[in-house]
C-alpha positions as a Markdown table, in Angstrom:
| # | Residue | x | y | z |
|---|---|---|---|---|
| 1 | His | -123.4 | 89.9 | 230.0 |
| 2 | Ser | -119.9 | 90.3 | 231.3 |
| 3 | Gly | -119.0 | 92.4 | 228.2 |
| 4 | Glu | -121.6 | 95.0 | 229.3 |
| 5 | Ile | -120.4 | 95.0 | 232.9 |
| 6 | Lys | -116.8 | 95.6 | 231.7 |
| 7 | Gln | -118.0 | 98.4 | 229.5 |
| 8 | Ala | -119.9 | 99.9 | 232.6 |
| 9 | Ile | -116.7 | 99.6 | 234.6 |
| 10 | Asp | -114.8 | 101.6 | 232.0 |
| 11 | Ile | -117.4 | 104.3 | 232.1 |
| 12 | Tyr | -117.5 | 104.4 | 235.9 |
| 13 | Leu | -113.7 | 104.7 | 236.0 |
| 14 | Glu | -113.9 | 107.6 | 233.6 |
| 15 | Cys | -116.6 | 109.2 | 235.8 |
| 16 | Leu | -114.5 | 108.7 | 238.9 |
| 17 | Lys | -111.5 | 110.3 | 237.3 |
| 18 | Met | -113.7 | 113.3 | 236.2 |
| 19 | Tyr | -115.3 | 113.7 | 239.7 |
| 20 | Lys | -112.0 | 113.6 | 241.4 |
| 21 | Lys | -110.8 | 116.4 | 239.1 |
| 22 | Ile | -114.0 | 118.4 | 239.5 |
| 23 | Tyr | -113.9 | 118.1 | 243.3 |
| 24 | His | -110.1 | 118.3 | 243.6 |
| 25 | Asn | -110.0 | 114.9 | 245.2 |
| 26 | Ala | -112.0 | 116.2 | 248.2 |
| 27 | Pro | -114.6 | 113.8 | 249.6 |
| 28 | His | -117.9 | 114.1 | 247.8 |
| 29 | Arg | -121.0 | 112.1 | 247.5 |
| 30 | His | -120.6 | 111.6 | 243.7 |
| 31 | Ile | -117.2 | 110.1 | 244.3 |
| 32 | Ala | -118.5 | 107.7 | 247.0 |
| 33 | Val | -121.5 | 106.6 | 244.8 |
| 34 | Thr | -119.3 | 106.0 | 241.8 |
| 35 | Leu | -116.9 | 103.9 | 244.0 |
| 36 | Ser | -120.0 | 101.9 | 245.1 |
| 37 | Tyr | -121.1 | 101.3 | 241.5 |
| 38 | Leu | -117.6 | 100.1 | 240.6 |
| 39 | Ala | -117.7 | 97.7 | 243.6 |
| 40 | Lys | -121.0 | 96.3 | 242.6 |
| 41 | Ala | -119.9 | 95.8 | 239.0 |
| 42 | Tyr | -116.8 | 93.9 | 240.1 |
| 43 | Arg | -118.9 | 91.9 | 242.5 |
| 44 | Asp | -121.2 | 91.0 | 239.6 |
| 45 | Leu | -118.1 | 89.8 | 237.6 |
| 46 | Gly | -117.1 | 87.6 | 240.6 |
| 47 | Lys | -114.0 | 89.8 | 241.2 |
| 48 | Phe | -114.7 | 90.0 | 244.9 |
| 49 | Gln | -111.4 | 91.3 | 246.2 |
| 50 | Ile | -111.5 | 94.2 | 243.8 |
| 51 | Ala | -115.1 | 94.8 | 244.8 |
| 52 | Ile | -114.1 | 94.9 | 248.5 |
| 53 | Asp | -111.3 | 97.3 | 247.7 |
| 54 | Tyr | -113.8 | 99.7 | 246.1 |
| 55 | Tyr | -116.3 | 99.3 | 248.9 |
| 56 | Leu | -113.6 | 100.2 | 251.4 |
| 57 | Gln | -112.7 | 103.3 | 249.4 |
| 58 | Asp | -116.4 | 104.2 | 249.3 |
| 59 | Leu | -116.6 | 103.7 | 253.1 |
| 60 | Gln | -113.5 | 105.9 | 253.7 |
| 61 | Val | -114.9 | 108.7 | 251.5 |
| 62 | Thr | -118.4 | 108.4 | 253.1 |
| 63 | Lys | -116.9 | 108.5 | 256.6 |
| 64 | Leu | -115.1 | 111.8 | 255.7 |
| 65 | Ile | -118.3 | 113.2 | 254.3 |
| 66 | Cys | -120.4 | 112.2 | 257.3 |
| 67 | Gln | -117.5 | 113.2 | 259.7 |
| 68 | Asp | -117.7 | 109.7 | 261.2 |
| 69 | Lys | -121.2 | 110.2 | 262.4 |
| 70 | Pro | -123.7 | 107.3 | 261.8 |
| 71 | Ala | -125.4 | 107.8 | 258.4 |
| 72 | Gln | -127.6 | 105.8 | 256.1 |
| 73 | Glu | -124.9 | 105.8 | 253.4 |
| 74 | Met | -122.3 | 104.2 | 255.7 |
| 75 | Ala | -124.8 | 101.5 | 256.8 |
| 76 | Leu | -125.5 | 100.7 | 253.1 |
| 77 | Thr | -121.8 | 100.5 | 252.2 |
| 78 | Leu | -121.2 | 98.2 | 255.2 |
| 79 | Ser | -124.1 | 96.0 | 254.2 |
| 80 | Asn | -122.8 | 95.8 | 250.6 |
| 81 | Leu | -119.3 | 95.0 | 252.0 |
| 82 | Ala | -120.7 | 92.2 | 254.2 |
| 83 | Ser | -122.7 | 90.8 | 251.3 |
| 84 | Thr | -119.6 | 90.7 | 249.1 |
| 85 | Tyr | -117.6 | 88.9 | 251.8 |
| 86 | Lys | -120.5 | 86.4 | 252.1 |
| 87 | Lys | -120.6 | 85.8 | 248.4 |
| 88 | Met | -116.9 | 85.4 | 248.2 |
| 89 | Gly | -117.1 | 82.7 | 250.9 |
| 90 | Glu | -119.9 | 80.9 | 249.1 |
| 91 | Thr | -117.8 | 80.6 | 245.9 |
| 92 | Ser | -114.6 | 79.5 | 247.5 |
């Protein structure tokens, strides 16, 4: 199970690199979504701090895309971030 997750992480990292190149590092939904997928994969591996870092990057990109206006994507990222902190607290 963890082997497949690690393989997925490698692919997500390659996607992220490609999207950043395609969009010249400008904020884009594809970048935010890929950051979210990376965060979820690391959370599934129990690497909560890395997951949190990716969720925070996702939130930063999403805020730029939405120009800091409330948006469903921001709410979802905040919810995922909170769940990760909660899960981290349950395992410590």
